[in-house]
N, C-alpha and C positions, 0 to 999 in steps of 0.2 A: 565726339564731334557732332555738331548739330546736323539735323537732317537737311539735305540739300547742298551741303558744302562739298565741293569737288576735291579729289585728291590730285596731287601733281603726277606727272609721268613717272618720276623716280619712285614715288610712293607705290604706284600701281605695279611697276616692274618688279620691285623687291618683294611685294606682297604675293604676286602671282608665282614668282620663282620659289619663294619659301613655302607657300601653300602647296605647290606641286611636289616639292620634296617631301613635305609631311604626308601628303596623300600617297605618294609612291612608296614611301617606307611602310606605311600601313598596308598597302597592297602586298608588299614583300612578306610581311608577317602573316597576312591572311592566306597567301598562296602556300606558305610553308605548312600551315595547319589545314589547308583545304576548306577555309571558311568561305562564306558568301556575304554579300551585302545587297541592298536593294537597288532598284533602278537599273540603268544601263550597265553600271559596274557589275551588278549581280549577273546579268546576262553574259557579260564578258568573262566573268569568273567561270560560270558554268560551261561556256564554250571552250575556254582554255583547258578545263579539266577533261573535256570529252573529245578534243581534237588536237591537231598539231599546231593550231594557231596560238600565239601568245596572248596574254591579257591585253597588252598594249595595242596589238594589231586589231583585235576585236573591239576594244573600247573606242578606238578612233573611228572605225567604220560604222559602228552602231549609232554613234552620236550624230552622224551627218544629217539625217532627216530632221532633227530637232532644231537645227539652226534657222529653219524657216520661221518657226514660232517666235524664236528669240528676235529675229530681224523684224518681224511684223509688229510685235507688241513691246519689245524692250529696247530696241534701237541698235544702231550700228556699233557704237562703242562697246556696249555690253556683248554683242555678238562676236566682235573681233577679239575681245579679251577672253571670252569663253572658248573660242576656237584655239587660241594660243595656250590656254590652260589645259584643255583636253589634249592638245598635241604634246605638251611637255609631260603630262602624266603618262601618256601613251609611250613616250620614249623612255622616261626615267624609270617607269615600273619594269621595263625590260632590262635596263642597264644596272639598276641598283643591286640585283642578285649577283652581278659580275664584280661589283665593288665591295659588297659586304656579304659574307657567307653566314647564313642563319641555319645552323645544323638542327637546332631544336629550341623550343620555348614552351613554357607552361601554358596550356590552352587558355586558362582563365586570364592570365596576365596578357597574353596576345590579344584576347577579345577586348579587355578593358583599355589597355594602353593603345592598341592599334585603333580601336573605335574612337577613343577620345582624341588621338592625334589626327585622325581623318576629320573628325568634327571641327577641330581647331583649324585645319586647312580649309574646310568649306566655309567656316565663319570668316576667315580672312578674304576669301574670294568674294563672298556675298558683300562684305563691307567695302570692297573695291570694285563693285559693279561687274562681277564676273561669276561664273559658275563652272560646273563640270558637265553641263549638258543634261539631257534626259529629264528626270524628275526635278533636278535643280532648277531648270528653266521654268517648269510648270509651277513649282512651289513659289518661286520669286514672282511669277506672274500673278498667282493667287494672293500673295502677300501684298503686292502693290495695288491691285485693282479690286480685291474682294476682302481685304483685311483678315486673311487667313494666316495663322502663325506658321511660318515656313518649317520650323523644326518639328512641330507636332504633326503637321501634314506628312512630312517625309518619314517620321518615325512610324506612323501607322502604315504607310505604303510599303516601307522597307520590311517591316515585320511580316506583312501579308505575303510579300514576294518570297521571303526566306522560308516561311512555313510551307508555301506551295511547292518548294523545292525539296521537301523532306524525303521524297522517293528517289532523289537523285544523289544526295550526299548522305554521309553517315549521320545518325540521329544526334550524336554528341556534337558533331561539327555544326549541325543545325541549331542546337541549343546555344552553343557559344556564339554563333552568328547572330542570333537574336539579342544576346547580351551586348555584342559589339554594336549592333544597330541602335540599341537603346542608348548606349554611351555616346555614340557619335551624334545622334540627333538631340540628345539632352543638352549637349554643348550649344547647339543651335537654338533650341527652344528657350534656354535660359538667357542666352546672350544676344540673340538676334530678334529684337522686338521693335516694332515700328515706332519711330520717333526717338529711340535711344541712341542709335548710331547707324546712319545709313546715308551715304552720299547719293545724290540723285541718280537714278537709273538712266535718265535721259541725257546726262552730260558725258 
């Protein structure tokens, strides 16, 4: 779709719902393995491992301050869609383990598949003028106003955040988390390029 073409309401609703399911299933895989990811999601993972709060509860609360930047620079529609996407992921990430029991999984598969699935979810949100808050908002702002590749920026930031958490989680979980972050952001870096497919963030 050419840049600047708007999606219909139906397009946006189905994309946000499906993307939220993708993201939440990836969260379920990561939680089972005690993996991390970057940005506000990484902080929510760490908090859920160290407290009685769930990932969904922490993820929703941590993202609240970032809506100001989204509203200021990316518009009402983007902010509202992001708010609903964050809310859905916060709810679904706590509900999916009640619907699907994941007793075990091979860590490398969980990292590659979970990371790629989350990358596909983020790609869908980005293409429909939404995000999952936090670094997503910053990366889209930099992509729109400073021609920075959103996927590469997030990949660098995610890997830095995960490496800094090496003293909190198991070394192997950290290594697999880096692999997952690379897979997730590679999907964005390859597929989310300015001018290739991007509906206007202002509409």
